[in-house]
DOTIKE-787872 format. One record per residue (C-alpha): x, z, y. Coordinates in steps of 0.02 Angstrom, whole numbers, plus 50000, padded with zeros to 5 digits. Layout:
// residues N
+-------+-------+-------+
!    px !    pz !    py !
+-------+-------+-------+
!     X !     Z !     Y !
...
+-------+-------+-------+
***
This chain:
// residues 334
+-------+-------+-------+
!    px !    pz !    py !
+-------+-------+-------+
! 50000 ! 50000 ! 50000 !
! 50068 ! 49958 ! 50173 !
! 50105 ! 50107 ! 50286 !
! 49972 ! 50152 ! 50413 !
! 50053 ! 50157 ! 50585 !
! 50030 ! 50314 ! 50687 !
! 50028 ! 50271 ! 50872 !
! 50003 ! 50402 ! 51006 !
! 49894 ! 50349 ! 51152 !
! 49972 ! 50282 ! 51312 !
! 50076 ! 50344 ! 51401 !
! 50151 ! 50445 ! 51257 !
! 50177 ! 50279 ! 51171 !
! 50258 ! 50144 ! 51274 !
! 50307 ! 50006 ! 51152 !
! 50415 ! 49925 ! 51285 !
! 50538 ! 50072 ! 51279 !
! 50622 ! 49998 ! 51126 !
! 50633 ! 49825 ! 51204 !
! 50721 ! 49884 ! 51361 !
! 50904 ! 49841 ! 51321 !
! 50996 ! 49727 ! 51199 !
! 51061 ! 49880 ! 51106 !
! 50887 ! 49952 ! 51080 !
! 50820 ! 49783 ! 51026 !
! 50961 ! 49766 ! 50900 !
! 50929 ! 49940 ! 50830 !
! 50745 ! 49905 ! 50802 !
! 50753 ! 49724 ! 50740 !
! 50650 ! 49711 ! 50582 !
! 50730 ! 49552 ! 50515 !
! 50897 ! 49466 ! 50533 !
! 50973 ! 49295 ! 50506 !
! 51151 ! 49258 ! 50451 !
! 51251 ! 49113 ! 50386 !
! 51232 ! 49190 ! 50213 !
! 51046 ! 49146 ! 50219 !
! 51080 ! 48959 ! 50237 !
! 51094 ! 48813 ! 50117 !
! 51157 ! 48651 ! 50196 !
! 51078 ! 48489 ! 50129 !
! 51192 ! 48337 ! 50145 !
! 51170 ! 48152 ! 50106 !
! 51311 ! 48065 ! 50013 !
! 51315 ! 47876 ! 50003 !
! 51399 ! 47752 ! 49887 !
! 51344 ! 47603 ! 49992 !
! 51481 ! 47525 ! 50097 !
! 51440 ! 47535 ! 50281 !
! 51290 ! 47652 ! 50257 !
! 51381 ! 47807 ! 50318 !
! 51347 ! 47873 ! 50491 !
! 51199 ! 47942 ! 50588 !
! 51024 ! 47926 ! 50518 !
! 50912 ! 47853 ! 50654 !
! 50761 ! 47963 ! 50616 !
! 50870 ! 48119 ! 50600 !
! 50983 ! 48116 ! 50754 !
! 51136 ! 48223 ! 50725 !
! 51129 ! 48206 ! 50534 !
! 51245 ! 48083 ! 50447 !
! 51256 ! 48000 ! 50280 !
! 51429 ! 48046 ! 50215 !
! 51560 ! 47965 ! 50107 !
! 51640 ! 48068 ! 49969 !
! 51780 ! 48112 ! 50089 !
! 51650 ! 48163 ! 50217 !
! 51563 ! 48272 ! 50088 !
! 51727 ! 48360 ! 50051 !
! 51754 ! 48392 ! 50236 !
! 51576 ! 48460 ! 50249 !
! 51610 ! 48578 ! 50105 !
! 51768 ! 48643 ! 50188 !
! 51670 ! 48667 ! 50350 !
! 51534 ! 48762 ! 50258 !
! 51664 ! 48881 ! 50186 !
! 51741 ! 48910 ! 50357 !
! 51569 ! 48950 ! 50430 !
! 51517 ! 49068 ! 50291 !
! 51379 ! 48955 ! 50225 !
! 51369 ! 48997 ! 50039 !
! 51292 ! 48838 ! 49969 !
! 51279 ! 48652 ! 49999 !
! 51145 ! 48539 ! 49923 !
! 51183 ! 48359 ! 49878 !
! 51061 ! 48215 ! 49900 !
! 51122 ! 48044 ! 49842 !
! 51101 ! 47881 ! 49937 !
! 51123 ! 47760 ! 49793 !
! 51151 ! 47574 ! 49790 !
! 50978 ! 47492 ! 49805 !
! 51034 ! 47345 ! 49698 !
! 51065 ! 47463 ! 49552 !
! 50895 ! 47547 ! 49552 !
! 50789 ! 47511 ! 49397 !
! 50624 ! 47558 ! 49318 !
! 50722 ! 47648 ! 49181 !
! 50823 ! 47752 ! 49307 !
! 50972 ! 47751 ! 49190 !
! 51096 ! 47795 ! 49328 !
! 51009 ! 47962 ! 49354 !
! 51110 ! 48036 ! 49210 !
! 51266 ! 47929 ! 49227 !
! 51415 ! 48047 ! 49243 !
! 51487 ! 47931 ! 49376 !
! 51335 ! 47913 ! 49488 !
! 51362 ! 47961 ! 49669 !
! 51281 ! 48131 ! 49650 !
! 51393 ! 48184 ! 49506 !
! 51548 ! 48116 ! 49590 !
! 51502 ! 48217 ! 49744 !
! 51484 ! 48376 ! 49640 !
! 51660 ! 48355 ! 49571 !
! 51733 ! 48310 ! 49741 !
! 51656 ! 48462 ! 49826 !
! 51708 ! 48579 ! 49687 !
! 51885 ! 48516 ! 49704 !
! 51885 ! 48539 ! 49893 !
! 51795 ! 48706 ! 49898 !
! 51790 ! 48789 ! 49726 !
! 51702 ! 48946 ! 49787 !
! 51560 ! 48854 ! 49873 !
! 51398 ! 48850 ! 49773 !
! 51343 ! 48671 ! 49741 !
! 51158 ! 48636 ! 49724 !
! 51087 ! 48471 ! 49665 !
! 50923 ! 48377 ! 49667 !
! 50837 ! 48335 ! 49504 !
! 50711 ! 48193 ! 49520 !
! 50718 ! 48009 ! 49476 !
! 50676 ! 47939 ! 49648 !
! 50857 ! 47904 ! 49705 !
! 50877 ! 47787 ! 49556 !
! 50698 ! 47725 ! 49533 !
! 50653 ! 47551 ! 49594 !
! 50475 ! 47616 ! 49622 !
! 50532 ! 47759 ! 49734 !
! 50442 ! 47889 ! 49628 !
! 50509 ! 48052 ! 49557 !
! 50455 ! 48000 ! 49382 !
! 50434 ! 47849 ! 49271 !
! 50292 ! 47734 ! 49318 !
! 50184 ! 47637 ! 49194 !
! 50033 ! 47537 ! 49251 !
! 50031 ! 47636 ! 49413 !
! 50030 ! 47804 ! 49322 !
! 50171 ! 47931 ! 49342 !
! 50220 ! 47983 ! 49166 !
! 50246 ! 48170 ! 49146 !
! 50321 ! 48203 ! 48975 !
! 50434 ! 48050 ! 48970 !
! 50498 ! 48097 ! 49143 !
! 50537 ! 48274 ! 49088 !
! 50647 ! 48206 ! 48948 !
! 50744 ! 48104 ! 49077 !
! 50759 ! 48252 ! 49194 !
! 50839 ! 48352 ! 49055 !
! 50972 ! 48217 ! 49035 !
! 50998 ! 48215 ! 49223 !
! 51016 ! 48404 ! 49229 !
! 51143 ! 48410 ! 49088 !
! 51250 ! 48279 ! 49175 !
! 51246 ! 48380 ! 49336 !
! 51290 ! 48541 ! 49245 !
! 51436 ! 48453 ! 49159 !
! 51496 ! 48392 ! 49330 !
! 51504 ! 48573 ! 49390 !
! 51340 ! 48608 ! 49480 !
! 51301 ! 48791 ! 49508 !
! 51117 ! 48774 ! 49554 !
! 50996 ! 48640 ! 49493 !
! 50850 ! 48598 ! 49606 !
! 50708 ! 48513 ! 49511 !
! 50606 ! 48432 ! 49649 !
! 50498 ! 48318 ! 49542 !
! 50345 ! 48431 ! 49513 !
! 50318 ! 48373 ! 49334 !
! 50229 ! 48497 ! 49222 !
! 50339 ! 48588 ! 49098 !
! 50506 ! 48534 ! 49167 !
! 50576 ! 48708 ! 49204 !
! 50553 ! 48766 ! 49024 !
! 50630 ! 48606 ! 48958 !
! 50778 ! 48618 ! 49076 !
! 50812 ! 48800 ! 49038 !
! 50806 ! 48772 ! 48850 !
! 50921 ! 48621 ! 48861 !
! 51047 ! 48713 ! 48971 !
! 51052 ! 48858 ! 48848 !
! 51078 ! 48741 ! 48699 !
! 51218 ! 48649 ! 48789 !
! 51312 ! 48809 ! 48836 !
! 51267 ! 48804 ! 49021 !
! 51182 ! 48974 ! 49016 !
! 51250 ! 49025 ! 49187 !
! 51184 ! 48873 ! 49283 !
! 51043 ! 48931 ! 49396 !
! 50879 ! 48842 ! 49429 !
! 50805 ! 48846 ! 49604 !
! 50637 ! 48767 ! 49569 !
! 50541 ! 48668 ! 49699 !
! 50394 ! 48769 ! 49635 !
! 50273 ! 48743 ! 49780 !
! 50309 ! 48567 ! 49843 !
! 50166 ! 48495 ! 49942 !
! 50114 ! 48312 ! 49964 !
! 50169 ! 48313 ! 50145 !
! 50194 ! 48185 ! 50281 !
! 50342 ! 48286 ! 50345 !
! 50460 ! 48199 ! 50221 !
! 50470 ! 48031 ! 50311 !
! 50646 ! 48043 ! 50386 !
! 50715 ! 48106 ! 50220 !
! 50655 ! 47949 ! 50134 !
! 50746 ! 47849 ! 50267 !
! 50903 ! 47951 ! 50232 !
! 50904 ! 47916 ! 50045 !
! 50845 ! 47737 ! 50061 !
! 50676 ! 47764 ! 49979 !
! 50558 ! 47723 ! 50124 !
! 50536 ! 47540 ! 50079 !
! 50535 ! 47572 ! 49892 !
! 50391 ! 47693 ! 49868 !
! 50241 ! 47611 ! 49785 !
! 50083 ! 47711 ! 49823 !
! 50103 ! 47898 ! 49857 !
! 50152 ! 48058 ! 49768 !
! 49985 ! 48148 ! 49773 !
! 49961 ! 48151 ! 49584 !
! 50110 ! 48266 ! 49561 !
! 50140 ! 48355 ! 49727 !
! 50019 ! 48492 ! 49783 !
! 49872 ! 48461 ! 49898 !
! 49914 ! 48541 ! 50067 !
! 49743 ! 48625 ! 50061 !
! 49784 ! 48724 ! 49902 !
! 49871 ! 48891 ! 49920 !
! 49808 ! 48966 ! 49756 !
! 49868 ! 48814 ! 49659 !
! 50040 ! 48834 ! 49738 !
! 50046 ! 49014 ! 49678 !
! 49999 ! 48960 ! 49502 !
! 50143 ! 48835 ! 49506 !
! 50264 ! 48971 ! 49560 !
! 50203 ! 49089 ! 49423 !
! 50222 ! 48952 ! 49292 !
! 50399 ! 48907 ! 49346 !
! 50456 ! 49088 ! 49345 !
! 50379 ! 49112 ! 49173 !
! 50474 ! 48958 ! 49111 !
! 50643 ! 49021 ! 49171 !
! 50668 ! 48978 ! 49355 !
! 50792 ! 49097 ! 49436 !
! 50735 ! 49059 ! 49614 !
! 50585 ! 48970 ! 49689 !
! 50559 ! 48861 ! 49841 !
! 50416 ! 48819 ! 49957 !
! 50426 ! 48645 ! 50036 !
! 50397 ! 48601 ! 50178 !
! 50438 ! 48759 ! 50272 !
! 50360 ! 48805 ! 50439 !
! 50188 ! 48729 ! 50404 !
! 50181 ! 48835 ! 50245 !
! 50246 ! 49005 ! 50300 !
! 50087 ! 49086 ! 50235 !
! 50134 ! 49024 ! 50061 !
! 50312 ! 49091 ! 50081 !
! 50246 ! 49263 ! 50124 !
! 50122 ! 49262 ! 49980 !
! 50254 ! 49206 ! 49854 !
! 50376 ! 49343 ! 49904 !
! 50244 ! 49479 ! 49909 !
! 50164 ! 49430 ! 49744 !
! 50316 ! 49390 ! 49636 !
! 50466 ! 49474 ! 49720 !
! 50579 ! 49335 ! 49657 !
! 50717 ! 49257 ! 49763 !
! 50615 ! 49145 ! 49878 !
! 50676 ! 48998 ! 49981 !
! 50600 ! 48870 ! 50097 !
! 50656 ! 48698 ! 50148 !
! 50650 ! 48657 ! 50333 !
! 50622 ! 48475 ! 50294 !
! 50673 ! 48316 ! 50383 !
! 50513 ! 48300 ! 50483 !
! 50529 ! 48478 ! 50547 !
! 50710 ! 48444 ! 50595 !
! 50664 ! 48280 ! 50681 !
! 50526 ! 48361 ! 50784 !
! 50636 ! 48505 ! 50842 !
! 50789 ! 48399 ! 50875 !
! 50688 ! 48266 ! 50964 !
! 50610 ! 48393 ! 51080 !
! 50780 ! 48471 ! 51115 !
! 50857 ! 48303 ! 51158 !
! 50712 ! 48262 ! 51273 !
! 50742 ! 48425 ! 51364 !
! 50572 ! 48494 ! 51316 !
! 50645 ! 48639 ! 51215 !
! 50805 ! 48740 ! 51227 !
! 50923 ! 48736 ! 51079 !
! 50892 ! 48922 ! 51054 !
! 50730 ! 48868 ! 50968 !
! 50833 ! 48823 ! 50814 !
! 50876 ! 49005 ! 50775 !
! 50698 ! 49058 ! 50817 !
! 50631 ! 48932 ! 50692 !
! 50749 ! 48993 ! 50556 !
! 50709 ! 49175 ! 50589 !
! 50526 ! 49135 ! 50557 !
! 50570 ! 49100 ! 50375 !
! 50656 ! 49267 ! 50358 !
! 50507 ! 49355 ! 50435 !
! 50394 ! 49266 ! 50311 !
! 50494 ! 49339 ! 50166 !
! 50619 ! 49201 ! 50127 !
! 50789 ! 49253 ! 50061 !
! 50862 ! 49089 ! 50120 !
! 50826 ! 48923 ! 50202 !
! 50881 ! 48746 ! 50165 !
! 50908 ! 48671 ! 50336 !
! 51001 ! 48526 ! 50415 !
! 51040 ! 48647 ! 50555 !
! 51148 ! 48755 ! 50441 !
! 51317 ! 48720 ! 50524 !
! 51247 ! 48728 ! 50701 !
! 51155 ! 48889 ! 50661 !
! 51308 ! 48968 ! 50579 !
! 51414 ! 48927 ! 50731 !
! 51283 ! 48998 ! 50849 !
! 51268 ! 49158 ! 50747 !
! 51457 ! 49178 ! 50746 !
! 51458 ! 49166 ! 50936 !
! 51326 ! 49302 ! 50944 !
+-------+-------+-------+
***
């Protein structure tokens, strides 16, 4: 049961007393944000000439392998504990069978090895879904316009094992297929990867906030139809909680809500109900809105830390955010 506040009547109680100075405000702050709460998502490309700034995400670049290694070194210097890899794969090599998803030499797996070589103590998180390698742009196999669940899960297991072999510390299944967490956990145990963690995209909504991300990974022009048959209806909070419960029961170590700020109510409910390590993804559309407003002069850059603190207040243990290095630098400055 939450505590019942006891408040003496005014003027015995003046709530502004504890807001009067920076020292008093620091002493009474209920939540805090540090670099240790951040996971930095990066885009790594294998396409010649595709590196550089992403038009719909100003300030965010696609990186070469060398750029990814430099990002990893920067993350370590800033105290960011984890980096998350998203591959920008060669569009000419995408197929309906998605065979490159579990190729040990695909760009994602090469990036894992490169980052681990450059920054061995940095936690490397990956993305598990077929869309970077799927000619249809979907997270799963497509047959006659239907997204196949069980066949996709078998492919995701192969993808996960390849990533674990490459040295990933945290696997991030973002596909939203039923049963994939149990299948992944069982396969990792059988293959001797018992210490590889799963941060499940447990409550991933069918959102329009993902648009710039699809530009970043080269999927915008590929997607046939939409993802509403496997991502959660934005109207459904109870369904999201059932998905979280299922993934934890199947062996997820951590769970994620995605997108972030439009779903803070779900973040709070997940943390309160399950008590598991809970994360949110401040997705590309959120980043683009904030950064666009800052660059237009409509908002001050201080709004970045305010937006990230909202996740902590909502119960999140950490946040995936493209602002991770900027935020870490700002926090270090005080």
